[in-house]
Steps between C-alpha positions, in 0.01 A plus 500: 500500500598784735753640252243478220238676710744771609604563141137546392384693807801705610729532199240583237185708476343309213532149367366369170275196479474314172212265427391316189213660307390239250828420328678828576669639811333786685699710745391763750638682805412372846560663835631373827464138598408398856671232707252304712555166671822451304328547162532785253160639398385734227153645458271591216134529410315201351353726231842587354643327194800385705271296726338331203839427342630344823185287520581368151871444568641572845866484391642851502828686490577795729788736425626802695805729480644700789733727303795261533374143515192323370293196587308248294246275671334217311220362712140393524237713671251328728170674573472523880206741505316297765784570746341781704807540723725556197253750354490686831882510508496659154237754605708581810813541286352754259311802633359559150351148470148564641451812287603297194235239577725243664273414791404167654143532374604559137474170306726643226795548743734225385834390645759261364809350656811404310581127490758285323701817459844513341643842578832621365665833578744630240740792485493746210743282304267202525712314752300294749524640852264252668233244427209385715230240469191510720 
């Protein structure tokens, strides 16, 4: 998990999260993840389409490229929005979070952690560099 987190957090600026929208894939850029209590978290707003798509089907794919290597993570996202400590860790991580509405009193502040993740890092030729399951 550490190598997966480092790839997403340190190696890349943006990763791409793909959900299912009805019967079609829907992909969008996501920012930095947060590592808290040995779990990788992402955040969003409950009013966004991505939140509704994850509620319908929480199996997602995350892809990121660092200019040389790339990662694909197939996983499920678990809503952990009742975890106040994790939310506070996310707020502490991002100075912009409160101004963007990510505050403990905002019921639309939603966090997910990655579970049942199969992460594979590839080089530019598509050769597997490492695989991780967490």
